[in-house]
C-alpha angles and dihedrals in degrees: 000000000000091000089072103039128104095010124165119221093221093054091047090051091046091051094048087050091052089051092051093049095047091046091055088049092050092048091051093053091041091053091056095047090047090060094057097090090053093046090053091051089049093051092045090056099042096261094300102166092183089059092053095050092046097047108028097098093047091051091049090051092050092048099032100137095046092044093050092047092049096048091040092052090047092055094037100049098033098048094040088045089058092044091052089056095040096057089053090070099064135035122277099268088061096058090086092053094046084056089052086056091054088048093050091059092044092052090046090056092048090056092045093052099042101026092121096048101056096138143090121346095352089058089058088050089050093051090047087050092053091047094048092048091050090053102037102048099047086040095059094037090058092039093052090043089055088049093051091050095045095045095253098101099132092045091052089046095051089045092049092046093050093049089049089048092051089054100044094037089047091054092051092049094048090050091053093041090054091055090067097030105041094158089065094054097114100043091043092051091045093052093047093052092045087054091045096047092050090054094043096050092042098052090042091056095042093047097051096041094046095048094041088057090064097049112097103179 
C-alpha cells in the first residue's frame, strides 16, 4: 500500500506529536463547551451549587436525547475540526499518523478515567474503546485528507463529525438510559459497541483506501 511506503521515522514521530498536541487542544475546548449546560442551570437557579449536585442526574435523564446530541456534537465537531486543521500541516502520508496521535491521547484519557476498574466486563469495554479509537481517529484523518486533496474537504469534515457525534452521543445516551434500565445494561452496551465498531472499521477502511488511491509515489 503506497500510503505506508518510504516513510521516515522522524516524520512519523513529528506527525504523531502534532496529533497529540491538537487533540489536547480539542479536549480543552471541548471541556469548556461541555460545561455550558451546567453553567446555564447554575445561572437559572442563582448559582445554587447544591441544587445542581442534587438534580443534575434527574435533569440529564429528562433531557437525555438533547443532552446526548449536545455532548456528541461538541466532541464530534470540535475534535474533527482540530483533526481537519492538523492534517493540513503535513503531507498526505502523515495524515494516518496524525490520527494515531489523536488516538494516543484518547487512550490515555481512558486509562486515567478507568485505571482502578481494569477487570471483568469493564476491561472488555476498555479494550473495545482502545480498538475503536485506533481505528476511528486515523480513519477520519485519512478520510478528511482525501477530501481536502480531492476538493471535498468540507463534506468529509461534516461526515466525519456526524459519525463522531453518533458515537459519542450514543455513548452518553446509553449511559443515561442504563441509569433507569439497569437490567438492560449488558444488551444496551453490546448494541452500542456493535454500532461503534461498525462505524470505526468502516471509516478506517474508507479513509485509508480513498487516500491511498490518490498517492502516486
